[in-house]
FIDREN-838826 format. One record per residue (C-alpha): x, y, z; residue in one letter. Coordinates in steps of 0.02 Angstrom, whole numbers, always signed. Example, Ala and Ser with C-alpha at 12.3 -4.5 7.8 and 13.67 -1.06 7.14 Angstrom:
2
<r><xx>+615</xx><yy>-225</yy><zz>+390</zz><res>A</res></r>
<r><xx>+684</xx><yy>-53</yy><zz>+357</zz><res>S</res></r>
This chain:
181
<r><xx>+6</xx><yy>-4</yy><zz>+1</zz><res>M</res></r>
<r><xx>+76</xx><yy>+163</yy><zz>-61</zz><res>G</res></r>
<r><xx>+95</xx><yy>+319</yy><zz>+60</zz><res>R</res></r>
<r><xx>-58</xx><yy>+438</yy><zz>+82</zz><res>P</res></r>
<r><xx>-42</xx><yy>+586</yy><zz>-22</zz><res>K</res></r>
<r><xx>-37</xx><yy>+739</yy><zz>+91</zz><res>T</res></r>
<r><xx>-110</xx><yy>+890</yy><zz>+41</zz><res>I</res></r>
<r><xx>-30</xx><yy>+1064</yy><zz>+39</zz><res>D</res></r>
<r><xx>-133</xx><yy>+1195</yy><zz>+106</zz><res>R</res></r>
<r><xx>-34</xx><yy>+1324</yy><zz>+17</zz><res>N</res></r>
<r><xx>-87</xx><yy>+1235</yy><zz>-144</zz><res>E</res></r>
<r><xx>-277</xx><yy>+1237</yy><zz>-82</zz><res>V</res></r>
<r><xx>-273</xx><yy>+1419</yy><zz>-54</zz><res>L</res></r>
<r><xx>-187</xx><yy>+1448</yy><zz>-234</zz><res>E</res></r>
<r><xx>-328</xx><yy>+1350</yy><zz>-300</zz><res>A</res></r>
<r><xx>-457</xx><yy>+1454</yy><zz>-202</zz><res>A</res></r>
<r><xx>-384</xx><yy>+1612</yy><zz>-281</zz><res>E</res></r>
<r><xx>-392</xx><yy>+1548</yy><zz>-443</zz><res>R</res></r>
<r><xx>-575</xx><yy>+1506</yy><zz>-416</zz><res>V</res></r>
<r><xx>-619</xx><yy>+1681</yy><zz>-353</zz><res>I</res></r>
<r><xx>-509</xx><yy>+1764</yy><zz>-485</zz><res>L</res></r>
<r><xx>-583</xx><yy>+1671</yy><zz>-643</zz><res>T</res></r>
<r><xx>-752</xx><yy>+1620</yy><zz>-595</zz><res>A</res></r>
<r><xx>-796</xx><yy>+1754</yy><zz>-464</zz><res>G</res></r>
<r><xx>-846</xx><yy>+1758</yy><zz>-277</zz><res>I</res></r>
<r><xx>-1011</xx><yy>+1672</yy><zz>-326</zz><res>G</res></r>
<r><xx>-913</xx><yy>+1515</yy><zz>-391</zz><res>A</res></r>
<r><xx>-818</xx><yy>+1506</yy><zz>-226</zz><res>F</res></r>
<r><xx>-858</xx><yy>+1328</yy><zz>-139</zz><res>S</res></r>
<r><xx>-782</xx><yy>+1186</yy><zz>-55</zz><res>I</res></r>
<r><xx>-816</xx><yy>+1077</yy><zz>-224</zz><res>G</res></r>
<r><xx>-745</xx><yy>+1216</yy><zz>-340</zz><res>A</res></r>
<r><xx>-588</xx><yy>+1218</yy><zz>-248</zz><res>V</res></r>
<r><xx>-565</xx><yy>+1041</yy><zz>-232</zz><res>A</res></r>
<r><xx>-583</xx><yy>+1033</yy><zz>-425</zz><res>K</res></r>
<r><xx>-464</xx><yy>+1160</yy><zz>-452</zz><res>E</res></r>
<r><xx>-324</xx><yy>+1091</yy><zz>-331</zz><res>A</res></r>
<r><xx>-360</xx><yy>+922</yy><zz>-407</zz><res>G</res></r>
<r><xx>-423</xx><yy>+827</yy><zz>-244</zz><res>I</res></r>
<r><xx>-569</xx><yy>+777</yy><zz>-162</zz><res>T</res></r>
<r><xx>-711</xx><yy>+894</yy><zz>-48</zz><res>K</res></r>
<r><xx>-654</xx><yy>+785</yy><zz>+91</zz><res>G</res></r>
<r><xx>-472</xx><yy>+852</yy><zz>+59</zz><res>G</res></r>
<r><xx>-516</xx><yy>+1017</yy><zz>+62</zz><res>V</res></r>
<r><xx>-612</xx><yy>+994</yy><zz>+229</zz><res>Q</res></r>
<r><xx>-479</xx><yy>+912</yy><zz>+304</zz><res>S</res></r>
<r><xx>-371</xx><yy>+1059</yy><zz>+279</zz><res>C</res></r>
<r><xx>-488</xx><yy>+1194</yy><zz>+332</zz><res>F</res></r>
<r><xx>-661</xx><yy>+1125</yy><zz>+391</zz><res>G</res></r>
<r><xx>-767</xx><yy>+1229</yy><zz>+317</zz><res>S</res></r>
<r><xx>-794</xx><yy>+1365</yy><zz>+184</zz><res>K</res></r>
<r><xx>-801</xx><yy>+1488</yy><zz>+333</zz><res>E</res></r>
<r><xx>-627</xx><yy>+1432</yy><zz>+392</zz><res>E</res></r>
<r><xx>-560</xx><yy>+1411</yy><zz>+210</zz><res>L</res></r>
<r><xx>-608</xx><yy>+1601</yy><zz>+189</zz><res>T</res></r>
<r><xx>-535</xx><yy>+1661</yy><zz>+351</zz><res>E</res></r>
<r><xx>-374</xx><yy>+1572</yy><zz>+285</zz><res>A</res></r>
<r><xx>-384</xx><yy>+1677</yy><zz>+126</zz><res>L</res></r>
<r><xx>-399</xx><yy>+1826</yy><zz>+228</zz><res>V</res></r>
<r><xx>-251</xx><yy>+1790</yy><zz>+349</zz><res>D</res></r>
<r><xx>-145</xx><yy>+1753</yy><zz>+181</zz><res>R</res></r>
<r><xx>-191</xx><yy>+1911</yy><zz>+105</zz><res>W</res></r>
<r><xx>-147</xx><yy>+2009</yy><zz>+280</zz><res>F</res></r>
<r><xx>+9</xx><yy>+1915</yy><zz>+288</zz><res>S</res></r>
<r><xx>+58</xx><yy>+1979</yy><zz>+104</zz><res>R</res></r>
<r><xx>+10</xx><yy>+2148</yy><zz>+151</zz><res>E</res></r>
<r><xx>+105</xx><yy>+2152</yy><zz>+308</zz><res>E</res></r>
<r><xx>+269</xx><yy>+2092</yy><zz>+230</zz><res>A</res></r>
<r><xx>+258</xx><yy>+2222</yy><zz>+95</zz><res>A</res></r>
<r><xx>+226</xx><yy>+2346</yy><zz>+226</zz><res>Y</res></r>
<r><xx>+353</xx><yy>+2295</yy><zz>+334</zz><res>S</res></r>
<r><xx>+493</xx><yy>+2303</yy><zz>+196</zz><res>S</res></r>
<r><xx>+438</xx><yy>+2486</yy><zz>+170</zz><res>K</res></r>
<r><xx>+417</xx><yy>+2547</yy><zz>+354</zz><res>A</res></r>
<r><xx>+577</xx><yy>+2466</yy><zz>+426</zz><res>G</res></r>
<r><xx>+608</xx><yy>+2405</yy><zz>+604</zz><res>Q</res></r>
<r><xx>+643</xx><yy>+2582</yy><zz>+678</zz><res>N</res></r>
<r><xx>+538</xx><yy>+2682</yy><zz>+578</zz><res>G</res></r>
<r><xx>+450</xx><yy>+2846</yy><zz>+643</zz><res>T</res></r>
<r><xx>+252</xx><yy>+2864</yy><zz>+647</zz><res>E</res></r>
<r><xx>+255</xx><yy>+2950</yy><zz>+507</zz><res>S</res></r>
<r><xx>+377</xx><yy>+2824</yy><zz>+411</zz><res>D</res></r>
<r><xx>+257</xx><yy>+2692</yy><zz>+452</zz><res>K</res></r>
<r><xx>+114</xx><yy>+2797</yy><zz>+383</zz><res>I</res></r>
<r><xx>+202</xx><yy>+2841</yy><zz>+226</zz><res>R</res></r>
<r><xx>+239</xx><yy>+2651</yy><zz>+210</zz><res>A</res></r>
<r><xx>+56</xx><yy>+2600</yy><zz>+239</zz><res>H</res></r>
<r><xx>-1</xx><yy>+2733</yy><zz>+100</zz><res>V</res></r>
<r><xx>+132</xx><yy>+2657</yy><zz>-10</zz><res>E</res></r>
<r><xx>+78</xx><yy>+2485</yy><zz>+24</zz><res>T</res></r>
<r><xx>-104</xx><yy>+2537</yy><zz>-25</zz><res>A</res></r>
<r><xx>-55</xx><yy>+2618</yy><zz>-172</zz><res>R</res></r>
<r><xx>+28</xx><yy>+2480</yy><zz>-248</zz><res>N</res></r>
<r><xx>-130</xx><yy>+2373</yy><zz>-243</zz><res>L</res></r>
<r><xx>-203</xx><yy>+2426</yy><zz>-406</zz><res>L</res></r>
<r><xx>-89</xx><yy>+2303</yy><zz>-503</zz><res>S</res></r>
<r><xx>-149</xx><yy>+2134</yy><zz>-564</zz><res>E</res></r>
<r><xx>-177</xx><yy>+2013</yy><zz>-483</zz><res>P</res></r>
<r><xx>-197</xx><yy>+2117</yy><zz>-327</zz><res>D</res></r>
<r><xx>-339</xx><yy>+2220</yy><zz>-371</zz><res>S</res></r>
<r><xx>-436</xx><yy>+2068</yy><zz>-411</zz><res>K</res></r>
<r><xx>-392</xx><yy>+1996</yy><zz>-249</zz><res>I</res></r>
<r><xx>-432</xx><yy>+2161</yy><zz>-160</zz><res>C</res></r>
<r><xx>-606</xx><yy>+2162</yy><zz>-224</zz><res>S</res></r>
<r><xx>-642</xx><yy>+1999</yy><zz>-150</zz><res>V</res></r>
<r><xx>-557</xx><yy>+2038</yy><zz>+6</zz><res>L</res></r>
<r><xx>-668</xx><yy>+2197</yy><zz>+28</zz><res>A</res></r>
<r><xx>-810</xx><yy>+2091</yy><zz>+12</zz><res>G</res></r>
<r><xx>-739</xx><yy>+1949</yy><zz>+125</zz><res>L</res></r>
<r><xx>-719</xx><yy>+2064</yy><zz>+259</zz><res>L</res></r>
<r><xx>-901</xx><yy>+2115</yy><zz>+250</zz><res>A</res></r>
<r><xx>-944</xx><yy>+1951</yy><zz>+313</zz><res>Q</res></r>
<r><xx>-947</xx><yy>+1931</yy><zz>+489</zz><res>E</res></r>
<r><xx>-827</xx><yy>+1778</yy><zz>+510</zz><res>Q</res></r>
<r><xx>-695</xx><yy>+1877</yy><zz>+419</zz><res>S</res></r>
<r><xx>-699</xx><yy>+2048</yy><zz>+501</zz><res>N</res></r>
<r><xx>-607</xx><yy>+1992</yy><zz>+662</zz><res>G</res></r>
<r><xx>-446</xx><yy>+1979</yy><zz>+591</zz><res>R</res></r>
<r><xx>-470</xx><yy>+2143</yy><zz>+491</zz><res>A</res></r>
<r><xx>-522</xx><yy>+2220</yy><zz>+655</zz><res>R</res></r>
<r><xx>-366</xx><yy>+2152</yy><zz>+731</zz><res>Q</res></r>
<r><xx>-260</xx><yy>+2224</yy><zz>+594</zz><res>W</res></r>
<r><xx>-338</xx><yy>+2380</yy><zz>+590</zz><res>Y</res></r>
<r><xx>-322</xx><yy>+2412</yy><zz>+780</zz><res>R</res></r>
<r><xx>-121</xx><yy>+2367</yy><zz>+759</zz><res>Q</res></r>
<r><xx>-117</xx><yy>+2497</yy><zz>+629</zz><res>R</res></r>
<r><xx>-202</xx><yy>+2630</yy><zz>+709</zz><res>Y</res></r>
<r><xx>-107</xx><yy>+2614</yy><zz>+867</zz><res>E</res></r>
<r><xx>+46</xx><yy>+2686</yy><zz>+792</zz><res>M</res></r>
<r><xx>-51</xx><yy>+2856</yy><zz>+749</zz><res>L</res></r>
<r><xx>-33</xx><yy>+2945</yy><zz>+907</zz><res>A</res></r>
<r><xx>-109</xx><yy>+3111</yy><zz>+872</zz><res>A</res></r>
<r><xx>-4</xx><yy>+3211</yy><zz>+995</zz><res>N</res></r>
<r><xx>+80</xx><yy>+3327</yy><zz>+862</zz><res>T</res></r>
<r><xx>-21</xx><yy>+3427</yy><zz>+693</zz><res>R</res></r>
<r><xx>+102</xx><yy>+3313</yy><zz>+579</zz><res>D</res></r>
<r><xx>+51</xx><yy>+3158</yy><zz>+672</zz><res>N</res></r>
<r><xx>-130</xx><yy>+3209</yy><zz>+633</zz><res>R</res></r>
<r><xx>-96</xx><yy>+3232</yy><zz>+453</zz><res>K</res></r>
<r><xx>-28</xx><yy>+3072</yy><zz>+459</zz><res>A</res></r>
<r><xx>-176</xx><yy>+2996</yy><zz>+534</zz><res>R</res></r>
<r><xx>-300</xx><yy>+3073</yy><zz>+415</zz><res>L</res></r>
<r><xx>-175</xx><yy>+3003</yy><zz>+280</zz><res>A</res></r>
<r><xx>-201</xx><yy>+2835</yy><zz>+344</zz><res>F</res></r>
<r><xx>-390</xx><yy>+2868</yy><zz>+351</zz><res>I</res></r>
<r><xx>-397</xx><yy>+2924</yy><zz>+167</zz><res>A</res></r>
<r><xx>-295</xx><yy>+2787</yy><zz>+109</zz><res>S</res></r>
<r><xx>-408</xx><yy>+2656</yy><zz>+181</zz><res>E</res></r>
<r><xx>-548</xx><yy>+2740</yy><zz>+120</zz><res>G</res></r>
<r><xx>-500</xx><yy>+2753</yy><zz>-59</zz><res>M</res></r>
<r><xx>-462</xx><yy>+2567</yy><zz>-44</zz><res>F</res></r>
<r><xx>-628</xx><yy>+2520</yy><zz>-9</zz><res>Y</res></r>
<r><xx>-716</xx><yy>+2653</yy><zz>-131</zz><res>M</res></r>
<r><xx>-605</xx><yy>+2563</yy><zz>-260</zz><res>K</res></r>
<r><xx>-625</xx><yy>+2392</yy><zz>-217</zz><res>F</res></r>
<r><xx>-802</xx><yy>+2386</yy><zz>-172</zz><res>L</res></r>
<r><xx>-851</xx><yy>+2452</yy><zz>-324</zz><res>G</res></r>
<r><xx>-905</xx><yy>+2612</yy><zz>-266</zz><res>L</res></r>
<r><xx>-785</xx><yy>+2737</yy><zz>-367</zz><res>F</res></r>
<r><xx>-717</xx><yy>+2693</yy><zz>-529</zz><res>D</res></r>
<r><xx>-540</xx><yy>+2756</yy><zz>-549</zz><res>V</res></r>
<r><xx>-394</xx><yy>+2740</yy><zz>-674</zz><res>D</res></r>
<r><xx>-226</xx><yy>+2709</yy><zz>-637</zz><res>T</res></r>
<r><xx>-178</xx><yy>+2894</yy><zz>-669</zz><res>E</res></r>
<r><xx>-314</xx><yy>+2946</yy><zz>-550</zz><res>E</res></r>
<r><xx>-266</xx><yy>+2822</yy><zz>-433</zz><res>W</res></r>
<r><xx>-95</xx><yy>+2898</yy><zz>-419</zz><res>N</res></r>
<r><xx>-121</xx><yy>+3071</yy><zz>-419</zz><res>E</res></r>
<r><xx>-235</xx><yy>+3036</yy><zz>-269</zz><res>I</res></r>
<r><xx>-115</xx><yy>+2935</yy><zz>-189</zz><res>Y</res></r>
<r><xx>+18</xx><yy>+3073</yy><zz>-227</zz><res>D</res></r>
<r><xx>-99</xx><yy>+3191</yy><zz>-126</zz><res>D</res></r>
<r><xx>-119</xx><yy>+3050</yy><zz>+14</zz><res>I</res></r>
<r><xx>+68</xx><yy>+3024</yy><zz>+7</zz><res>Q</res></r>
<r><xx>+94</xx><yy>+3220</yy><zz>+42</zz><res>R</res></r>
<r><xx>-26</xx><yy>+3236</yy><zz>+174</zz><res>L</res></r>
<r><xx>+53</xx><yy>+3089</yy><zz>+256</zz><res>A</res></r>
<r><xx>+228</xx><yy>+3197</yy><zz>+239</zz><res>E</res></r>
<r><xx>+152</xx><yy>+3343</yy><zz>+309</zz><res>G</res></r>
<r><xx>+176</xx><yy>+3438</yy><zz>+140</zz><res>S</res></r>
<r><xx>+12</xx><yy>+3457</yy><zz>+82</zz><res>L</res></r>
């Protein structure tokens, strides 16, 4: 008897992202992910338990990617303003493919109750760096809020913006974060 095949959670998450990116969030199911990954539904469930846990893993994965991009820009010893500028720059770069599709899905997933606990934790951590004890820090706080507002307006489909306008808006947000607007 052969050794049982192990299922790579990362490969299942890749398959889940492909399902969402190619067929849309409406096609996202345990069965569709299993088919895309070339495993059984039971294989997906053995990795994640339920669709909700798979969704949470996708959200966690996205936050981990974002955190890595942010950390590389912010540095370990950055000031509050440096960290806000890094946050704005990271958000600005989300317009590229396939990030923009993933962000659209993420914005929708975060609206679901089971996924917003991780988002609340992430926002609390980011917001805690925003001591509003100086005029520049208050500007940086507004830049953070503007950056997130633009993200949700774009990726929830509330505001249609092309790359040129997106970059123009983020130039302004960056200047606000730097205190030069």
